[in-house]
N, C-alpha and C positions, 0 to 999 in steps of 0.2 A: 503493498499499499504507499510505502513512503516513497518508493521508486515512482510511480503513478503520480503520487502529489506533485513530486519535483518536475516530472513533467508538464503538468499542469500550470505549475507555478511559471513554467519557461515559457509557455504558449497564450499563458492569459492576455496578455498586454498585446499581444499580435491578434489576438481574436475580437479584442475590445476595437483595437483600430481599424480591423477589415469591417465588423460591423458598421461603425460611424462612418466610413468611408462608401458604404453602400447603402447610407441611408435608415441606420436603425438608430435607436438609442441605445447607447449601452451605459450600466453602470456597474464599476465596481464596490462590492461589497465584502465586509468583515463580517462573519455572523458568530466568531468563538468568545467574542468580550475579551479576549487575553490582551493585556494591555503590552504594548509594542509590538504587536503583531500585524504587520502589514500586507500580509501575505491575501490574495484574492481569493476569498472561498466560494463567490458566489457571483455571477454575472444578470443581472437583469435587463433583459431586451426589451425594447418599446418599439411602436412602429404606427408612424400615421396619428400619434396620441393615447393609443392603448396599450395595454400591456401584450405583449406577444409570447415570451416563455421565460424562463428562468434556466441558467445553466450552472449546475452544482459541479464546481471544480474540485471537490474533493470525492464523491461518488463517480462522478465523470458521467453523470446524466443530464438529461435535458427535459424538464416538465413544461407542457401547454395546456390551454382548456379547450381550444376550439380545434375540432376535427377537420377544419376547413382550412387551418393553417400546415397542415401534414406537409405539403409539398415546400412549403418554405423552410419548415424546421429541418426537413432530410437533406435540403442544400446546404444550411448552417451546419449538420451535424457532418456531412461530407466535406465541408473545408476544415472542421476540425480534428476530424481522423487524420487529415494530411496535414496538418499541422503536427499532429502528434507523430505522425511516423516519420517525420522529417528531425522530429525532435529528439526521438529514441535514438535513430540512426548516427546522429551528428556526436551525441553524447557517448555512443560504445565506439565510436570509430578512432584511430589510432593516428598520429599527426604524420603528415609527408615528409618524408626523409630526405628533403631536396632543399638545397641550402637557397635561402630568400622564402621559399616557400612553405615552412614550416610550420606557418600561422593555418594552414591547409590542414584538412583532415581526408584521408582516405576512406569513403564510403562502401567502393567494390571498386573490383579489379576482374578484367577478365579478356583473355586474348591478347594482352599486351596494350591495353586502353584501362585508364582509370577514371572516375568519377569522382572529385573531390568537392567541398564544401569551405568556406570559412565565414567567421562570423563579422558583420559589416552592422554600422550604426550610422542613422541618418537621422536628419530633421524633415518633417512632413510638414505641410503647407500651414498647420497650428504652433509652428515652431517648438514640436515635443519630440523627443527623441523614440527612434522607432528602431528596434534589431530586426535583421533578417539573416538568413542564410544567403550567400553568393554561391552559385555554382557553375564547375569547370569542368569539360572532358578533355584530357591529353592522351597522349600516345608517349608510352616509354620508351626512351633511348635503348637501342639495342648493344648489346656488348658494354664495355667500360666495367670499370669496379664499383663505381658509385651510381646508385640511380639518379637519371635526367630524364625530363619530360620534354615533349615540343608539341607544337602544334595544337594550343589549348582554344577549345570555343567556349565563350563566356556567354552565361545565360542569366546573369542578373541573380534575382529571386525565383525564377521561373524552376521550378522542381519537376513539372511536367516535362517541358522541353528537355531538360538536361538530362533526363531519364530515357527519353526516346531519343536523342543523338548519340547517349553511350551505348545505348541494345544496337544501333544500325553500324557506329563504328566498330562495334566489338564483333560484331558479325551476328549476332543474337536474332535480329531484326532485320528484313531485308527493305531500303529504302522506297521500293514500289508500292509496300505494302502501308504506305504514310501519307496523309494528307499533305499537301505544302501549305503554307501558308495564304500563298495566292488561291488555292482551291477552297480553303476553309472560309476564306473571305467572300468568295463568288458563291458559295453555298448558303452563306450566314444573310448575304444582300438578296438570293433569292427565296430565303425563309420569310424575310421582311414583307417580299411581295405577296407572297402567299398568305401570310397572317392579314394582310389587308383585303385579300377578298372575302367578300362577307358571303359569297357561297358556300363558305368552309362547313358542312355539316357533319363530317364523318367523325370528327373527335381527334382531328390529325393537330390541331392547335397544341395540346398537352404535348405531343412526340418533338414538334418545333422548338416548342419552348425549352425541354432537355436538350436537344441539340443544340439550342444557341447558346443554353449554359455554360454545354460542353465545351463551345468553341472559346468563348469568353474566359473560361479558365486557362485557355491558352494562349488566348491573345487577349489579355485584359482592355487595352486600348482600339477594339477591334470597329466600335462603332464611330469613334473619332476618324479613323482611317478612312473608313469608307464613305462617311459625310464630306468628309476634306474634300474627297474625289469624285462625290454623286453630284449630275449636273441638276438634280430637282433639287438640292441642299442650296447649292450654289445660285440657282435661279430665285430660292427663296430668298435669299440674304439680300439678293440683287432689289428684289421687290419692296422690301422692307426698308432699304436704303431711299428707294424711288418716294415712298409714301412720307417717310420722313423728312426729305427735302421738300415737298408739294405742303406737308404741314409747318415747316420753317417759313417757307415762303409766305403762306396765309398770313402766321403771326406778324411777321414783318410789315405786311399790309395794313394790319389792323393797326400796329406801333404808329403808322404813318396817317 
């Protein structure tokens, strides 16, 4: 239980940051009443002004009242499970024995390819410190008396992409079996158009939402990247600019 609690304490601030980043309210609570104990023991989650769920960081459970929130709770649980996996693997991993890279830990090694991670601290938009793991895949140098690596592929804190890249480089998975970012963006854009179809009565909207969420997990900024290059979005922006200019002209005429 102590190990499980330490894992939870390691990810509680990340969970709160993720929830707030995605529009939820998240409050950290200590329920023990012990003086000087600042560990997060429960996270109260709200959305749109109502209570959504409570995350118990001691028992590792999530409780909620409304059955209609099941899908949303499952999404939060999946994210927490992913963070727990990252925390456990990093805690158990051994430091990388390469000069200048000893702050990295070796998470897995296969077929002369390794996946490593290091801890990183940054400031979010609210100037709060946020800790994360930064992932890199490498190829090991062949021969020599000391361990060396080359051809590092960097993935920031994108654990999913780092694992996929490791599997491809190590020969565990064929690249042809994976979708590229361009292909995923095309699928995501197509799903948005299908969701706009009012004649969709076969219940596939739920599947569309699940596929979109999976793609968002891999490419968090996908909507910004799509809309930035979407003519419909650009046209909308231009039209809004024209309206604003017309309003400004009318306002100036009134002043005269």
